[in-house]
Residue, then its C-alpha position, 0 to 999 in steps of 0.5 A: m328312201a332318202k333324197v338323192d341330190f348331187a352336183v358335178g362341176i367341170g372347169g377349164e378353158n374354152g375349147q376343152g370340151i366342157a360344154s359337150t361333157g356337160d351335155i353328155l352327163a345331162r343326157i345320161f342323168a335325164r335318161r335315168g329319170l333324174n331331174v337336171n339343172a345345168y349352167n355354163a359360166y363362160q367368157s366371150i372368147i373362143r379359146g382360153g379364159h376360164t369356163f365352169l359348168s355346174l350340173r345338179a341332178s336329183d330324184q326330186p325337182v331341182a330348179n337352181l344350181g345349189d350351193g356346192h359340188d360333190l364331184l369336180i373335174p378340173l381340166n387345167q390348173d386354173a380350175m383346180d386352184r379356183h374350185l378345190r377349196l370350195m368342195r364340200a366334205d365327202s366330195r371327189v376331185v378327178y384330175d390329170a395326175d400328169k399335169l395338175k397339182p391339187g394343192q390344199a384340199a378342204a377337209g373330207v375332200e378326196l383327190c382322185p388322180m388319173p394317169m391320163k397319158q396312159i388312159c388316153g394314149a395319143n388323144k390329148l383332148a380326151a381327158n374329159t372323156a376319161a374323167l366322165g367314165a371315172v365320175l360315173r363309176l364313182l356315182g355307181v352308174e353302169p357303163e352302158p349309158l356312157e358308151a351310148v351317149v359318147a357314141r351319139q356325141f361323136k357319131k358325126k366324126g366317124e366310126a374310128v373317133v367313136a370307137e376311140n372315145v368309147g374306149i377311153a371312157r371305158r378305161g377311165y371307168e375301169y380305172a376309177g373302179q380299181n383305184f378310187r372309193p365310191l361316193s356314199f350315195r348312188a345316182p338312182k335309176l328311176d322308172r321314167a325318162q326325161a327330156v333335156l332342153t335349154g331355155n332358148q330351145a324352149i322359146a323356139m319350140g314354144g314358137a313352133a307350137a304357137g304356129v309361128k311361120f316367120y322368124a327373124a333375128y340378128p345373132m346376139s348372145p345369149s339369144t342366138g340359140v333360138l335362131m339356131w333351133m329355128a334354122a335347124h327345123a325350119r324346113q321340117l316345120g314350114i317356118m321361114v327363118r331369116q338372119v337379118e343385117d341388124e335388129i332394126g331390120v329384124m323388127n320391121m320384117v317381123i311387123g310386116a309378116a304379122h301385118g300380113g296375118c302370119r304369126a311372127m317372132c324374133a329374139t335378141s338381147g338388151g343391146g339389140f332390143a334398144l335398136m328395135s324400140e322405135a319399131v315396137g312403137m310402130a307395132g303399137m300404132i298399126e296394132a300389129p301382133v308381134v312377139c319379141v324375146d329379150v334374153q337379158r345379159a349384163g349391160p350397159a352397151t355390149g356389157v358382159p355378153t356371156k353373163t346374166e342379169q335382170g337389167d332390162l325391165w325398164q327398157l321394155l317398159g319404156a320401149g317405143q315413145g308415147d302411150f300404147p298398149k303392150i304386154i310384158v311377161a317374165p317366165a320363171s323357168q325353161l318349161d314356163l318359157f315353152h308354155t308362155i310363148p303360145e299363151l302370149f301369141n293368143l293374147v297379142d292376136e286377140y288384143q292386137c298389140p306387141g308382146l315382149v318376153l323377159s328371159d335372161l342368160l341363166l334361163s335361156e342358156g341354162t339346161c334342165s330336164v322336163d317330162p316330155a308329157d309336159l311339152d304340149f305341141k298342140p296348144a289352143i290357138r286363138r287369133g281374135d278378130l282376124i278377117l282372112s277372107n270376105g265374110n270369113g274370119s278365124g275367130g272360131a265363131s261366125n265373123p261379124y265383120g264380113g261383108y264390108n266394102d271398101s267404103t265401110y270397112l274401118r280397120y281401127k273402128n272405135t269399139p267399146s273394147g278398143i279391139s277392132p276387126r283386123a283384115v289381112p291385106g288383100v281381102p276384097g272389100h277391106i282396104y285401109v292405110a297402116a302407117t306410123d302416123e296417128h290416124d282415123e278409124d279407117g286409117t286416114l292419117i290425121s296430120d294430112e288434113f287437120t290434126n283434129p284433137a277429138k280424133r287424136r283423143m279418141m284413138v289414144e283412148k281406143r287403144g288404151r281400152k284394150m288393156r282393160n280385159v287382158l288382166c282377167q286372162v292371165l293368172p295373178p301370182r300366188l304365195f308359195g309357202p305358209e300364208k303367215a311368215t316372218v318374211t316374204l321374198v318377192g322375185w321375178g323371172s329366173t329367180q323363182g327356183v333359187i328363192r323357193e329353195a332358200v325358203e325351204k332352207l330358211a325353215t330347216e336350217g335357220g328356223i325362219t318361216a318364209n314364203h315367196l311371191q313370184v311376179k310373172w306378168m309385168v304389163p298388165f300388172h296385178a297391182e290389187e292382188i299383189g298389193r293385198v298380199l304384201a300389205s299383210s306381210q310382216r316383212v318384204i324383201i325383194v330379190e333381183n339380179n340388178f344394181s338399182g332394184q328395177f322391180a322394186r321401183y316398178l312395184r312402188s310405182e304401181t302399188g305404192f308399196s316400198a319393200h322393207g329390204h332388198i337382195r341384189k346381185y349384179d356381178g354377172e353370176p346367178f344367185m345360189p340358195h345360201h346367198i339368199v338365206n344369209a342375206v335374210k338372216e342378216q336383214l332380220a338381225g337388223q344389220t342392213s336393209l340391202s344385201v349384195p351377196r359376194h360370189e365365192v369364186l371368180v368364175 
């Protein structure tokens, strides 16, 4: 059976229901068992502007938006003008014949004008619903799933609104069947059902699975979806959720909750994380295990709030002045975000340090389908050397730190591993000081007596030793594709899906053998393993969504390896497979060592 892989584009202005239309399609396709990947490119205004949602579906895994569209729903003239010329052959364009003029279409593109006034009646905002019906008819999808999902979408507005929109969707479906030629393929129905979620929902769900009981945030796009999910499910899951006045307060409240023995988390974007940076150092000094997610957006300053970028790597590397251990991880997909959050909580609890997650707008606001069986809501929980009561810990085995009294308990004991027994405040016999100044083993601030150089050195080295064993507990990156290749593409974070498709396209369309190394764990860094792979590679090209090559510089600082080439994109839009394919070809031809793909349409 041939692979079915198609994409739908929906364009218009904010306020025309583009996101809800995409949600309906995603649910319908996922319920049919199809794999879905969707991304909404929008502006930071409530009404107007240009918004374009791309949704790709396939009976095979899809981890990026692809290179083109088979169906287009332009809801205004601007969307028609921007995207019509980019439609591929044998595609369909469904539009309001009463309002839009199509202009010159590319060869093989079929125009499908619809009399929206006739179909929608007095409901001037329902053109997208009618177009949805037409699109599903062109894809060979039966009408019942559409009617069920439309009813679900509008149920809060009452039965009359539901009936009206279901009727409009049905009339659009019937009109397309009577007037338009179907596509040459059909959207199959598979014997499975998929769940649909965004990256922000995956982060929140991962936190809930990890046992988070305190979540604080200041709303900052594109991380706000985490707060929204947490707030919606807080009472059901027993999670205390607080919207705080600013990000400084957020991080300090999360540190306080973690210090009290609670698993605590927050999420923000780059500008908000800048305000949290000093408090990250506090978590390092008092050895409090917190998790903070940075959903990157285009910067600097307020930058472009609704566009994606990978520009915060060095900000997280340098968060908090001085030397102290922290763990930094860059998951590669929505499902990876879900699984990484519990894993990171186990690590920060065990090693008593802050953990930082690098997501970005593409991952966090992007939508994908997942197999519900892959969502493990009962992962293994490890709290490390946590003392919850006198003589009773939570590490699983008998706690060796029980039985202390106030004069013998050393919260920051200088152990061979650097990990000290951590008592929850209030446990009898375990009194100590936790403050942002350097301290002795029992928490006494060394600047209050004599800044003893030996004690200062001892505590810095104690904290530093903790990182020695972290690397053994996280998996090093592995090569995707053939072991021997003409070119090795290196990426991090959200670039994984698009790079892997580019590897396949280079082989099938260009006859170029490529492989792929995706780096997930930034701190600690698998320098030895990564260096060994790259040293044996014929040509290494690094792919990242920023201007300066932040990962390329970090890789060089950790391994001494300088890449042969770079592909960078910093216009706010994500990579598409052909951007990477074309860049690799031009670099192999010796035309350049730095490729900056141009986005074909101003979305």
